[in-house]
C-alpha positions in Angstrom: 28.0 -27.0 -13.8 24.3 -27.6 -13.3 22.8 -30.8 -14.7 21.0 -30.6 -18.0 17.5 -31.8 -18.1 16.2 -33.5 -21.4 12.6 -33.5 -22.3 11.5 -36.1 -24.8 8.9 -35.5 -27.3 6.2 -37.7 -27.1 5.8 -40.1 -30.0 2.4 -40.6 -32.2 2.0 -43.8 -30.3 1.6 -42.0 -27.3 -0.6 -39.3 -28.6 -2.9 -42.0 -29.9 -2.8 -43.9 -26.3 -3.6 -40.7 -24.6 -6.6 -40.2 -26.8 -7.7 -43.7 -25.8 -7.3 -43.1 -22.1 -9.4 -39.8 -22.3 -6.4 -37.6 -21.6 -6.2 -34.1 -22.9 -4.2 -33.9 -26.2 -2.0 -30.5 -27.1 -4.1 -27.5 -26.7 -5.5 -26.1 -29.9 -4.7 -22.8 -31.5 -8.4 -21.4 -30.8 -7.9 -22.4 -27.0 -4.6 -20.8 -26.8 -5.9 -17.6 -28.5 -9.0 -17.6 -26.1 -6.8 -18.1 -23.0 -4.5 -15.2 -24.5 -7.7 -13.1 -24.6 -8.8 -13.9 -21.2 -5.4 -12.9 -19.8 -5.5 -9.7 -21.6 -9.1 -9.1 -20.1 -7.6 -10.0 -16.5 -4.7 -7.9 -17.2 -6.8 -5.0 -18.1 -8.9 -5.4 -15.1 -6.0 -5.5 -12.7 -4.6 -2.2 -14.2 -7.8 -0.6 -13.4 -7.7 -1.9 -9.9 -4.1 -0.7 -9.7 -4.8 2.6 -10.8 -7.8 2.7 -8.3 -5.2 1.6 -5.6 -2.9 4.2 -6.5 -5.6 6.8 -6.2 -6.4 5.6 -3.0 -2.8 5.5 -1.8 -2.2 9.2 -3.1 -5.5 10.4 -1.2 -4.2 8.8 2.0 -0.8 10.3 1.8 -2.3 13.7 1.2 -4.5 13.1 4.7 -1.6 12.1 6.5 0.6 15.1 5.3 -2.5 17.4 6.3 -2.7 15.7 9.5 1.2 16.1 10.1 1.0 19.6 9.4 -1.8 20.1 11.9 0.1 18.3 14.4 2.8 20.7 14.0 0.6 23.8 14.5 -1.0 22.3 17.5 2.6 21.5 19.1 3.5 25.3 18.4 0.1 26.8 20.0 0.6 24.3 22.8 4.3 25.5 23.2 3.0 29.2 23.2 0.4 28.3 25.8 2.8 26.5 28.1 5.2 29.7 27.9 2.4 32.0 28.6 1.1 29.8 31.7 4.7 29.7 32.9 4.9 33.6 32.6 1.5 34.0 34.5 2.7 31.7 37.3 5.8 33.8 37.6 3.7 37.0 37.9 1.4 35.3 40.4 4.3 34.3 42.7 5.8 37.6 42.4 2.7 39.3 43.3 1.9 37.0 46.3 5.6 37.7 47.3 5.1 41.3 47.1 1.8 41.1 48.9 3.4 38.9 51.8 6.0 41.5 52.2 4.0 44.5 52.2 1.7 43.4 55.1 
């Protein structure tokens, strides 16, 4: 079992001595509210930034998808061109062979 941690509540004497030393006392309700509002504003800013990043990511995904499709089309065209080149080379070899025998 994990050891428990005890936190002692400060006594009024501690609060009085902290005021004398210039140590900040417990935050007032107004400052907590101000902090909460600041956090809400920052959260809203971060949500807008996140939405912009998601839109940018989606645009990049669409560009990558289009590039992949273009690559597939080019590979198919290259395959057809190579096939045609092989056929032409065979025809040329056959024509040269026929010309050599026809002399």
